[in-house]
SEMAR-816113 format. One record per residue (C-alpha): residue in three letters; x, y, z. Coordinates in steps of 0.001 Angstrom, whole numbers, always signed. Layout:
! residues N
PT / type / X / Y / Z
PT / Ala / X / Y / Z
...
***
This chain:
! residues 293
PT / type / X / Y / Z
PT / Unk / +0 / +0 / +0
PT / Unk / +1381 / +3395 / -1028
PT / Unk / +361 / +6400 / +1094
PT / Unk / +779 / +9891 / -333
PT / Unk / +252 / +13126 / +1645
PT / Unk / -448 / +16569 / +260
PT / Unk / +791 / +19731 / +1944
PT / Unk / -2430 / +21701 / +2398
PT / Unk / -2313 / +25441 / +2929
PT / Unk / -5959 / +26098 / +3893
PT / Unk / -9225 / +24332 / +4846
PT / Unk / -7662 / +21292 / +6502
PT / Unk / -7837 / +19596 / +9913
PT / Unk / -4989 / +17903 / +11788
PT / Unk / -6015 / +14524 / +13219
PT / Unk / -3609 / +12842 / +15683
PT / Unk / -2576 / +9275 / +14913
PT / Unk / -3925 / +8313 / +18342
PT / Unk / -7402 / +9048 / +16955
PT / Unk / -6949 / +7649 / +13442
PT / Unk / -5525 / +4369 / +14809
PT / Unk / -7519 / +4171 / +18056
PT / Unk / -7860 / +474 / +18981
PT / Unk / -11264 / +770 / +20694
PT / Unk / -13081 / +3308 / +18536
PT / Unk / -15122 / +2047 / +15605
PT / Unk / -14489 / +3501 / +12160
PT / Unk / -17809 / +5330 / +12475
PT / Unk / -16682 / +6955 / +15731
PT / Unk / -13286 / +7897 / +14249
PT / Unk / -14997 / +9464 / +11234
PT / Unk / -17483 / +11303 / +13450
PT / Unk / -14674 / +12694 / +15613
PT / Unk / -12772 / +13864 / +12518
PT / Unk / -15914 / +15595 / +11250
PT / Unk / -16594 / +17273 / +14601
PT / Unk / -12997 / +18511 / +14895
PT / Unk / -13298 / +20058 / +11430
PT / Unk / -16260 / +22222 / +12481
PT / Unk / -15780 / +25832 / +13643
PT / Unk / -15985 / +26587 / +17348
PT / Unk / -19543 / +27356 / +18485
PT / Unk / -21321 / +25464 / +15704
PT / Unk / -24848 / +24256 / +16523
PT / Unk / -24706 / +20594 / +15518
PT / Unk / -26656 / +17811 / +17251
PT / Unk / -27054 / +14067 / +16761
PT / Unk / -30197 / +14730 / +14716
PT / Unk / -28679 / +17339 / +12409
PT / Unk / -25542 / +15247 / +11844
PT / Unk / -27575 / +12113 / +11101
PT / Unk / -29436 / +13982 / +8364
PT / Unk / -26137 / +14763 / +6585
PT / Unk / -24546 / +11290 / +6614
PT / Unk / -25620 / +7841 / +5411
PT / Unk / -25003 / +5994 / +8697
PT / Unk / -28321 / +7010 / +10251
PT / Unk / -29298 / +8366 / +13646
PT / Unk / -28782 / +5086 / +15542
PT / Unk / -25163 / +4609 / +14438
PT / Unk / -24376 / +8292 / +14974
PT / Unk / -25775 / +8111 / +18523
PT / Unk / -23691 / +4977 / +19205
PT / Unk / -20572 / +6723 / +17872
PT / Unk / -21292 / +9696 / +20160
PT / Unk / -21402 / +7287 / +23117
PT / Unk / -18061 / +5747 / +22081
PT / Unk / -16384 / +9164 / +21947
PT / Unk / -17871 / +10085 / +25317
PT / Unk / -16674 / +6833 / +26871
PT / Unk / -13105 / +7386 / +25610
PT / Unk / -13027 / +11008 / +26823
PT / Unk / -13042 / +12812 / +23459
PT / Unk / -16546 / +14226 / +23969
PT / Unk / -18276 / +15576 / +27072
PT / Unk / -21869 / +16661 / +27601
PT / Unk / -22687 / +19044 / +30458
PT / Unk / -26086 / +20366 / +31529
PT / Unk / -25956 / +24148 / +31959
PT / Unk / -28540 / +26759 / +32941
PT / Unk / -28594 / +30273 / +31571
PT / Unk / -28632 / +32587 / +34629
PT / Unk / -30563 / +35265 / +32717
PT / Unk / -33315 / +33250 / +30991
PT / Unk / -33500 / +30190 / +33256
PT / Unk / -33280 / +27900 / +30194
PT / Unk / -31355 / +24630 / +30431
PT / Unk / -29186 / +23377 / +27590
PT / Unk / -26588 / +20691 / +26953
PT / Unk / -23077 / +21981 / +26311
PT / Unk / -21068 / +19553 / +24125
PT / Unk / -17271 / +19797 / +24067
PT / Unk / -15008 / +17905 / +21653
PT / Unk / -11229 / +17592 / +22065
PT / Unk / -8490 / +15929 / +20015
PT / Unk / -7005 / +14340 / +23158
PT / Unk / -8908 / +12403 / +25853
PT / Unk / -10191 / +14645 / +28610
PT / Unk / -7991 / +12937 / +31247
PT / Unk / -4882 / +13462 / +29075
PT / Unk / -4904 / +17175 / +28277
PT / Unk / -1555 / +18394 / +26824
PT / Unk / +943 / +20139 / +29087
PT / Unk / +1368 / +23083 / +26727
PT / Unk / +882 / +24098 / +23118
PT / Unk / -2080 / +21848 / +22425
PT / Unk / -5333 / +23161 / +20949
PT / Unk / -8017 / +24115 / +23430
PT / Unk / -11404 / +22523 / +23836
PT / Unk / -13818 / +23013 / +20952
PT / Unk / -17444 / +23642 / +21848
PT / Unk / -19755 / +21985 / +19317
PT / Unk / -22800 / +23960 / +20439
PT / Unk / -25995 / +23863 / +22444
PT / Unk / -29094 / +21775 / +22161
PT / Unk / -31803 / +23865 / +20454
PT / Unk / -34399 / +22696 / +22997
PT / Unk / -34555 / +24235 / +26474
PT / Unk / -36652 / +23997 / +29595
PT / Unk / -37966 / +27126 / +31237
PT / Unk / -38011 / +26998 / +35014
PT / Unk / -40896 / +28327 / +37110
PT / Unk / -38960 / +31363 / +38264
PT / Unk / -36058 / +33330 / +36931
PT / Unk / -32750 / +32173 / +38349
PT / Unk / -30506 / +35088 / +39221
PT / Unk / -26715 / +34701 / +39022
PT / Unk / -25010 / +34250 / +42406
PT / Unk / -23410 / +37268 / +44001
PT / Unk / -19588 / +37237 / +44132
PT / Unk / -18268 / +36111 / +47501
PT / Unk / -15187 / +34620 / +49060
PT / Unk / -17033 / +31335 / +49573
PT / Unk / -20199 / +30354 / +47685
PT / Unk / -23371 / +30191 / +49818
PT / Unk / -23695 / +27184 / +52056
PT / Unk / -19998 / +26280 / +52097
PT / Unk / -19315 / +26684 / +55800
PT / Unk / -19869 / +22988 / +56353
PT / Unk / -21854 / +20047 / +55191
PT / Unk / -24620 / +20760 / +57663
PT / Unk / -25435 / +24146 / +56120
PT / Unk / -28087 / +24582 / +53472
PT / Unk / -30488 / +22068 / +54961
PT / Unk / -33157 / +20990 / +52504
PT / Unk / -30983 / +21769 / +49466
PT / Unk / -28733 / +19342 / +47597
PT / Unk / -26365 / +22174 / +46649
PT / Unk / -25174 / +22711 / +50237
PT / Unk / -23062 / +19616 / +50963
PT / Unk / -22070 / +18996 / +47336
PT / Unk / -21012 / +22604 / +46789
PT / Unk / -18949 / +22374 / +49969
PT / Unk / -17117 / +19314 / +48617
PT / Unk / -16459 / +21002 / +45262
PT / Unk / -15187 / +24101 / +47033
PT / Unk / -12776 / +22025 / +49136
PT / Unk / -11566 / +20251 / +45992
PT / Unk / -10761 / +23636 / +44439
PT / Unk / -8882 / +24782 / +47536
PT / Unk / -6840 / +21559 / +47679
PT / Unk / -6231 / +21424 / +43911
PT / Unk / -6038 / +24823 / +42133
PT / Unk / -6359 / +23134 / +38722
PT / Unk / -9953 / +22231 / +39649
PT / Unk / -10997 / +25582 / +41107
PT / Unk / -14528 / +26555 / +39999
PT / Unk / -16445 / +29804 / +39943
PT / Unk / -19696 / +29989 / +41970
PT / Unk / -21723 / +29554 / +38780
PT / Unk / -19706 / +26499 / +37742
PT / Unk / -20139 / +24986 / +41210
PT / Unk / -23926 / +25273 / +40894
PT / Unk / -23805 / +23729 / +37411
PT / Unk / -21748 / +20694 / +38499
PT / Unk / -23426 / +20254 / +41914
PT / Unk / -26297 / +17997 / +40656
PT / Unk / -23802 / +15362 / +39470
PT / Unk / -21932 / +15480 / +42773
PT / Unk / -25260 / +15249 / +44627
PT / Unk / -26055 / +12058 / +42710
PT / Unk / -22782 / +10553 / +43983
PT / Unk / -23819 / +11242 / +47573
PT / Unk / -27349 / +9980 / +46905
PT / Unk / -25862 / +6707 / +45607
PT / Unk / -24082 / +6218 / +48935
PT / Unk / -20612 / +7636 / +48193
PT / Unk / -18870 / +9595 / +50950
PT / Unk / -17424 / +13092 / +50609
PT / Unk / -13916 / +11599 / +50858
PT / Unk / -14624 / +9186 / +47977
PT / Unk / -15975 / +12040 / +45867
PT / Unk / -12902 / +14164 / +46645
PT / Unk / -10534 / +11307 / +45708
PT / Unk / -12364 / +10569 / +42431
PT / Unk / -11913 / +14180 / +41308
PT / Unk / -8303 / +14741 / +42372
PT / Unk / -6615 / +11385 / +41678
PT / Unk / -4397 / +11141 / +38581
PT / Unk / -4829 / +14703 / +37314
PT / Unk / -3083 / +15785 / +34093
PT / Unk / -451 / +18505 / +34254
PT / Unk / -2957 / +21088 / +33004
PT / Unk / -6751 / +21190 / +33066
PT / Unk / -8071 / +23616 / +30460
PT / Unk / -11765 / +23504 / +31422
PT / Unk / -12168 / +22511 / +35099
PT / Unk / -15987 / +22441 / +35090
PT / Unk / -16168 / +20175 / +32043
PT / Unk / -13330 / +18019 / +33349
PT / Unk / -15120 / +17514 / +36695
PT / Unk / -18487 / +16867 / +35020
PT / Unk / -16898 / +14270 / +32731
PT / Unk / -15236 / +12454 / +35631
PT / Unk / -18401 / +12479 / +37726
PT / Unk / -20444 / +11037 / +34861
PT / Unk / -17941 / +8359 / +33809
PT / Unk / -17109 / +7200 / +37353
PT / Unk / -20636 / +7434 / +38795
PT / Unk / -20964 / +4683 / +41462
PT / Unk / -23906 / +2302 / +41541
PT / Unk / -26476 / +2933 / +44318
PT / Unk / -25520 / +1108 / +47486
PT / Unk / -28110 / -955 / +49410
PT / Unk / -29666 / +857 / +52347
PT / Unk / -28494 / -287 / +55793
PT / Unk / -31316 / -1222 / +58146
PT / Unk / -31227 / +767 / +61397
PT / Unk / -30715 / -954 / +64731
PT / Unk / -33798 / -2063 / +66651
PT / Unk / -34875 / -389 / +69886
PT / Unk / -36437 / -1638 / +73093
PT / Unk / -40143 / -802 / +73071
PT / Unk / -39894 / +559 / +76640
PT / Unk / -36503 / +2205 / +77267
PT / Unk / -35262 / +2646 / +73622
PT / Unk / -32097 / +688 / +74325
PT / Unk / -30395 / -420 / +71020
PT / Unk / -31166 / -4013 / +70041
PT / Unk / -30254 / -6260 / +67116
PT / Unk / -31706 / -5223 / +63722
PT / Unk / -34084 / -8197 / +63641
PT / Unk / -35425 / -7393 / +67152
PT / Unk / -37411 / -4295 / +66175
PT / Unk / -40325 / -3748 / +68583
PT / Unk / -39043 / -6246 / +71170
PT / Unk / -38043 / -5529 / +74785
PT / Unk / -34552 / -5657 / +76248
PT / Unk / -33617 / -8125 / +78999
PT / Unk / -33862 / -5457 / +81689
PT / Unk / -37410 / -4421 / +80755
PT / Unk / -38654 / -7912 / +79907
PT / Unk / -38746 / -9140 / +83569
PT / Unk / -41942 / -11073 / +84523
PT / Unk / -43646 / -10088 / +87845
PT / Unk / -42921 / -12456 / +90787
PT / Unk / -45225 / -15464 / +90938
PT / Unk / -47745 / -15785 / +93824
PT / Unk / -46712 / -17815 / +96872
PT / Unk / -47179 / -21527 / +96198
PT / Unk / -47997 / -22340 / +99838
PT / Unk / -50877 / -19850 / +99951
PT / Unk / -52795 / -21498 / +97101
PT / Unk / -53876 / -24754 / +98939
PT / Unk / -54948 / -22831 / +102058
PT / Unk / -57215 / -20542 / +100058
PT / Unk / -58726 / -23508 / +98231
PT / Unk / -59396 / -25282 / +101575
PT / Unk / -61225 / -22257 / +102977
PT / Unk / -63466 / -22122 / +99932
PT / Unk / -64363 / -25811 / +100319
PT / Unk / -65243 / -25426 / +104045
PT / Unk / -67467 / -22450 / +103304
PT / Unk / -69275 / -24414 / +100601
PT / Unk / -69912 / -27319 / +103011
PT / Unk / -71336 / -24960 / +105678
PT / Unk / -73688 / -23360 / +103194
PT / Unk / -74919 / -26731 / +101963
PT / Unk / -75607 / -28073 / +105535
PT / Unk / -77423 / -24913 / +106581
PT / Unk / -79757 / -25283 / +103614
PT / Unk / -80516 / -28877 / +104753
PT / Unk / -81391 / -27821 / +108346
PT / Unk / -78121 / -28658 / +110042
PT / Unk / -77896 / -27222 / +113579
PT / Unk / -74663 / -25673 / +114653
PT / Unk / -72821 / -27748 / +117257
PT / Unk / -74381 / -31092 / +116267
PT / Unk / -71509 / -32191 / +114198
PT / Unk / -68854 / -29579 / +114386
PT / Unk / -66757 / -29074 / +111308
PT / Unk / -63040 / -29196 / +111588
PT / Unk / -61416 / -25854 / +112102
***
């Protein structure tokens, strides 16, 4: 096979060999990535519009999108416009995997565009006011009733510990739902912190997109709920989990039994009284045949 290259002077795109010869990407995914990288920054392309321009069809294009996302060449992030309240999906395409950003000199991230469909919220969301710390970041107990409190606190601590992942208040609010899903699935704050900071590249060009991509790709499965300990029905002393509603040994003490010796004496008195009543009904005179005492 003879390969000939032409020195182009305009209207060309440089594709790294790591993409052209990628061992896990299908030829459809490689071709889709080459097409996306050839588009100008800010273009408004979607799976539907791309599928209308190629012969592969919407199903194969969607599968190729998933391949690129899995390998880190494409990220999708849900964003909300602070002025209009509309939500959109921000798609970013890079010529290197997101976890392997170049140290220097490499091209920056290329935004493919926004989804043309949005969702209007009930009320207008105002942008957060600038502050040293975003609201609710004093500790994980602040912001009760809101998922943004504890998750925003974790993201803020990540930015303080690792400057490459420092986010603005608006970016924290945009990424917080993904972090909240981690906590809802049973992950701890320490596990979330480690997942974001472990194995960072030398430079992170877009911290918010980098964090969103990691949170989506490494999302843990929901953990089974742990049954709470049982409690004594009287004193609330902790019991085994299967003993819910039972009583502890201290409270479950039976009252002392009646004296055994007193039972026959009481029965004897009842019998004597019955005999007296029966003889009196038959005309028995007292003193004729005295009853035993």
